[in-house]
C-alpha positions in Angstrom: 0.0 0.0 0.0 1.4 3.4 -0.9 2.1 5.9 1.7 -0.3 8.4 0.2 -3.1 5.9 0.8 -3.1 6.4 4.5 -4.5 9.0 6.9 -2.0 10.4 9.5 -2.9 12.4 12.5 -0.6 13.7 15.3 -1.6 14.5 18.9 0.0 14.8 22.3 -1.3 12.2 24.6 -0.1 11.9 28.2 2.9 14.0 27.4 4.0 12.0 24.4 3.7 12.7 20.7 1.4 10.1 19.1 1.2 9.4 15.3 -2.1 7.7 14.4 -2.2 6.0 11.0 -5.3 4.7 9.4 -5.6 2.8 6.1 -8.7 2.9 3.8 -9.6 -0.7 4.8 -10.0 0.5 8.4 -6.8 -1.0 9.8 -4.5 1.3 11.7 -1.8 1.7 14.3 -0.3 4.2 16.6 3.4 5.0 17.4 4.7 7.3 20.1 7.6 9.6 20.6 8.9 11.3 23.7 9.6 15.0 23.9 13.2 14.2 24.5 13.5 12.2 21.2 11.7 15.0 19.3 14.2 17.5 20.8 17.2 15.4 19.8 15.9 14.9 16.2 15.3 18.7 15.9 18.8 19.5 17.2 20.4 16.9 14.9 18.5 18.2 11.8 19.3 21.8 12.8 23.1 21.0 13.2 23.1 19.6 9.7 21.0 22.3 8.1 23.3 22.9 5.1 23.6 19.2 4.0 20.2 18.0 5.2 19.5 14.6 6.8 18.0 11.3 5.8 16.1 8.9 8.1 19.0 6.5 8.0 21.5 9.2 8.9 19.4 10.2 11.9 19.1 6.6 13.0 22.9 6.4 12.8 23.6 9.7 14.5 21.1 9.0 17.3 21.9 5.3 17.7 21.0 5.2 21.4 17.4 6.3 20.6 14.5 4.0 19.3 14.3 4.2 15.5 10.5 4.2 15.5 10.5 7.3 17.8 13.0 9.0 15.5 10.8 8.3 12.5 7.7 9.6 14.3 9.6 12.8 15.2 10.8 13.2 11.6 7.4 12.7 10.2 5.9 15.2 12.6 8.5 17.8 11.7 7.7 17.3 8.0 4.0 17.3 8.6 4.2 20.6 10.5 6.3 22.3 7.8 9.4 22.5 10.1 11.4 20.4 7.6 11.3 20.5 3.8 12.1 17.4 1.8 14.1 17.5 -1.4 14.7 14.0 -2.8 15.4 11.8 0.3 17.0 14.6 2.3 15.2 16.9 4.8 16.3 20.5 5.4 15.1 23.0 8.1 12.4 25.3 6.7 13.6 28.1 8.9 16.8 29.0 10.9 14.8 28.2 14.1 14.0 24.5 13.6 14.2 23.6 17.3 12.0 26.5 18.4 9.5 25.7 15.6 9.4 22.0 16.7 8.8 22.9 20.3 6.1 25.4 19.4 4.2 22.7 17.3 4.6 20.1 20.1 3.4 22.5 22.9 0.5 23.7 20.7 -0.7 20.1 20.3 -0.3 19.5 24.1 -2.4 22.6 24.8 -5.1 21.4 22.4 -5.1 18.0 24.1 -5.4 19.6 27.5 -8.5 21.4 26.4 -10.3 18.2 25.3 -12.9 17.2 28.0 -11.7 13.5 27.8 -8.0 14.3 27.8 -7.2 11.1 29.7 -8.3 8.8 26.9 -7.1 8.6 23.3 -9.0 10.5 20.6 -12.1 8.9 19.1 -11.6 6.8 15.9 -8.1 5.6 16.7 
């Protein structure tokens, strides 16, 4: 199944970034990422702004972190426009990648805290 044939939604749930994926046939899954991993991915991408980064390079650079969490963080940064992709490489969209990433994360955390049922996952996932 092609990547474009899926619906992806991000939220902050219990202090962690969650990526919910749903396929047209109704199947789906959720992966999480801690704020610490998101910060490390943002720092690493910002440090290599001129040459850009690939997923594999981030996995190698941040070898002590879970690869799935690195991938969730990278997808989130792309989804929110913090990173731009050219070919297989991702480049910061602005000179303030880390600050942009934190703004996006904390905005989602604020939105989640406003939900009346903030202690349970969002409906439909």
